[in-house]
N, C-alpha and C positions, 0 to 999 in steps of 0.2 A: 874951243876944244877943251880948255881947262875946266870949264863949267861942267861939261859932260863927264870928264874924269872924276871931278869932285863929287858929282851926283852918284856915280857908280861906287865910289869909295864910301860915301856917306850911307848909302842904302844897300850895301852888299848883302846883308842878311835877308832883306826882302826880295832882292833879285834872286838869291839862292833858293828861297822858298818858292818863288814863281817858277823857276826852272825845274825844281823837283816836282811841283804840281803838274807841270806840263808832261813830264815823263810818266807820272802816275796816271794821269788822264789817258794818255795813249795806251798804257798797259791795260787799264780797266776797259776801255772801249774796244780794244782789239779782242777781248775775250767775251764780248756780249753776243749771244746767239742772234741770228738774223731776224727771228720772230719778234725780238724785243726792240728793234731799232725804231719802229714807228712810235711806240709809246715814249721811248726815251727822247725822241726828237721833239715831241710835244712838250715834255718837261724842259728841254733845252731852250725851246722858244720862250717859255715863261721866264726862265732865268735870264736870258738875254734881254728881255724887256726891262728887267731890273737893272741890268748893266747899262742899257741906254739911258735910263733915268739918272743913274749915278754919274755917267759921263757928262750929261747935260749939267748936272750940279757942279761937277769939277770945272767945266768950261765957264760956268757963271762966276766961280771964285778964282779963276786963273789970274795970277799976277805976272806970269812970265810966258814967253812964247812956247816953251817946251810943254808946259802944262796944257796950254791951249791946243797944241798940235796933238798931244796924246789923247785929250778929251775928244777932239774931232775924229781922230782915227777910231776911237772906241765907239763913237756914235755910228760911224759909217759901217764898221765891221759888225757891230751888234745888229744894226738894221738889216744888213745883207743876210746874216744868219737867221734872223726872225723871218724875213720874207722867203728866203730859200727853204727854210724848214716847213713853213706853211704850204708852199707850192708842192714840195715833195710829199708831204702828208696828204694833201688833197688828191694828188695823182694816185697815191697808193690806195686811198679810200675809194676812188673811182673804179679800181680794179675789182672791188667786191660787190659793186652794184649789179643788179640783174640787167641784162641787155633787153632792150625793147624789141618786140617781134613785129 
């Protein structure tokens, strides 16, 4: 428990920036028109591909269990976002195809 508290005290500025960026992201995404969600999702998939690579690198250089756990969670959540984004994008693009007669 002391290690976790020490981590939060040591990195409080970074944690504050992450929390602010979460609120900023929610605010920005909530004001995006529905027409723009599919192109933004494709961009999000590309960004999360980079997140997955970064998380794998972090896991490779992990010296403690906390870094390994955070890296593993980043890989899992990034992969879920990439796969889910491609599935939703594919389903939306299917809506615009002409139906066979």
